[in-house]
N, C-alpha and C positions, 0 to 999 in steps of 0.2 A: 504494500500500500504506500503510495506516495504521500508526502507531507500535505499536499492539497487535498487529497482524498480523505486523509485523517481528519483534517479540520472540518471538511464538509460533513463527514459522518458525525463528528462531535456536535456540530451545529444542529443537525437533524434530531439527534437524541434530546438536546436541550429544548428544542421547540416542541417535541412530542410531550416532554415532561411538563412544560408550562401549560400546554393545552389540557393535559389531564388534570392539573391543579385547578385550572379555570373552571372546567366542567364540574369537578368535585365541589368547588366553592359555590357554584350556581345551585347544585343539588342541595347543599346544606342550607342555603338561603331560602329555598322554596319549600323544602320538606325536611327540615332539621328536627332535632329531638324536642325542641320547644314548640310553642304555638306557631303553626304555619303562617307565613305572611308573604304578601306579594311585595313588589318593589314600591308600591304606593300606599298600602294600607296594612294595618295590623289585623290579622284574622282572629276573630273571637268565635270559638266553636271548634270541634274536633277536625283533624285532617281527614280527607277521604280515606276510608278503610282503617282508620286508627282504632285500636282496641279501646273499648269504652272504659274499662277499668283503669287503663294507663292514663287516659285523658282525665278522668275524674281525680285520680291520685295526684296529678300534677297541679291542680288548680289552687290549692291553699298557698303554695309558694309564689303564686302570681299576684296575690292580694297586696295592695299597697301597705306600707308600714303604718302603725297607728300615728295619727297626727299629720300624715301627709295630705296634700291637697286632693280633692275628689278626682277620680279617674273614670273613664268610660268602662262599663262592665255589662256583659250580657248575662242576664238572669234567665236561666232556662228551667222550665217547669216539667214535672213528670207526667203531665197531661194538660190538655187545653182547659182553660177556665173562661168564665164570662168577663165582660168588661167591668161590670160593677164589682165582681170579686177581685179583679186585678186592681181596681181603684183602691179598694181597702188594703190590699197587700202592699201596694207600692206608695201608699200615703207617706209623705215625708222624704221620699227619694226624688231625685231630679230626673224625671222620666223624659227621655228624648224621642224614642220611637218604639213601635211595637211590631212584633212578628206574628202575623195571623195565619192560621191554617184551619181549613174545615176538615175535621177528622173523618175518615171513611175507610173502613176495613178493606185492606188489599187493593186500594185505589190510590195512586199518587196524585194528591191534590197540591195546589201551588202554595209555596211560602210567599206571603205577601208582606213586604216591608213597608210599613206605613209611618210617616212622620206624625208626631202628636202636636196638632195646632194649639196655640195658646187659647185659653178661655178666661174671661174676666168674671170672677165671682169670689166672694169672701170665704166660702167654704172650700178648702183645698181638696177634700175628698169628692165633693160634688163636681169640682172643676175637672178632676181626673176622670170621673164617670163620663162627663160630657166629651172629654178628649178621646177616651176610648170609643165612645159611641160614634163620634165623627170619623175616627180612623176606620172603624168597622164599616160604616156606610160608604166611605171612599173605596174600601176594598171591594165592597159589593158592586159598585159601579164599574170598577176595573174588571172584575170577573165577567160582568154582563157585556162589557165591550169586547172582551176576548171571545166570549161565546158567539157574538155576532160575526166575528171575522174568521172563526175556526170552523172546521168541519169534522164529522165523524166523532170518535170517542173523545178527543180533546174538547170539542164543543159541548158534548153532553156533560163532561166533568165541570167545565167552567160555568155552564148554566146551573148545574146543581149547587156549585159554590156560591154563585150570586144569590140563589134562592135562600140558602142557609144564612149567609152573611147579612142579608137584608131583612130577615124575619124578626118578629117580636114575639116573646121577650128575647133578650140578647142571647146569641148563640155562644156555645163553649168553643171559642175559636182563638183565644189569646194563648200562644205557645211560648213566647219569650219576650222579654222587654229589655231595651237598652237604657241603662240609667247612667247618670253622672253622679257618683256618690263617694263618700269617704269610707274609711275602713270600718267604722262602727256601723254604718248603715248596711254595708255589704255583709258584715258578720250577722247582723239581724236578719237580713233576707236569706242568707245561706242556711240559717238555723230554722227557718219557717217550714212547717210541713207542706209538702207539695213542691218545694223548690229542689230541683235535682242538681243544678250546677250554677256557680257564679264564676264567670271567666272575665278577669280584669285585664285591661290593657296597661302597658307600662306608664309610669308617671310621665306627664308631659304630652301624652297622646290626645289630640283633639277629638271631639265626638265625630267630626267629619272624617277622621283618619282611620276608621275601622271598617272591616268587612265582616258581615254576620253570616254564620253558618251554624245555626243551632242544632244541638243534639235532639233527635226525634224520640218521642216516648217509646216507640217500638224498636229502637236501636239499643239492644241490651248487651250485645257481644262486640260488635264493631260498627263503625259509622259507614255502613254500606247501604245502597239504595233499597228502599222498601219495595215489596212486591206490587205489581200493577196488573193483577189478573182477576180482580173482583168485579162484580156487576155494578153499574152506576144506577142508583135509585132514581125514581121520578123526581123532578124538581119540586121542592116544597112550594105550595101555593099555586102551582101551574094548573090550568083548567084541564 
């Protein structure tokens, strides 16, 4: 091997090594051992396929220290609840948005991420009730719009969702809530019956800097897709 060939070979090996290091770094950034996060947002919720037990076990270490400033946190429930029940549970917490879903056995219904519009009233619990009600009605309109432009099974599912979300009394459709809260409030929520997980973002993360992927009640082993082979019932209230 000539000296020129030697240096060319050495350069190729170095480039391959740097490329491998770059790929490894990208994989660690996207799917590391901590909460998965994109280049733009902090992911709150399990990674796709992540074992549920491992995800839940890692959450306490992510809570902010006592006395720290409030952080965004995704409070995930072990089953959907009504808006009025959610208003009672989250009274005193800084509610930013809600994740709504119409539960339906063996049918994949949409996760609907709804902002919580401000309401002017002296009673904070009543204000939250109205905010959850508005978010639910907005979700019902979004589902109806989807049903109008879709066909086949997706249209049937969206139409059923619109009917459930828009019915009275309030449906059991609140699956998770994004709050901006301090450690004491997050500890209180985590200890409440019916709360399955509280996933907090790092200190300094803005509410707009998170991506929500809540753990579903039926995901008990791993965060894998739910089955979608069940029948779609008739739309509530339809003639």
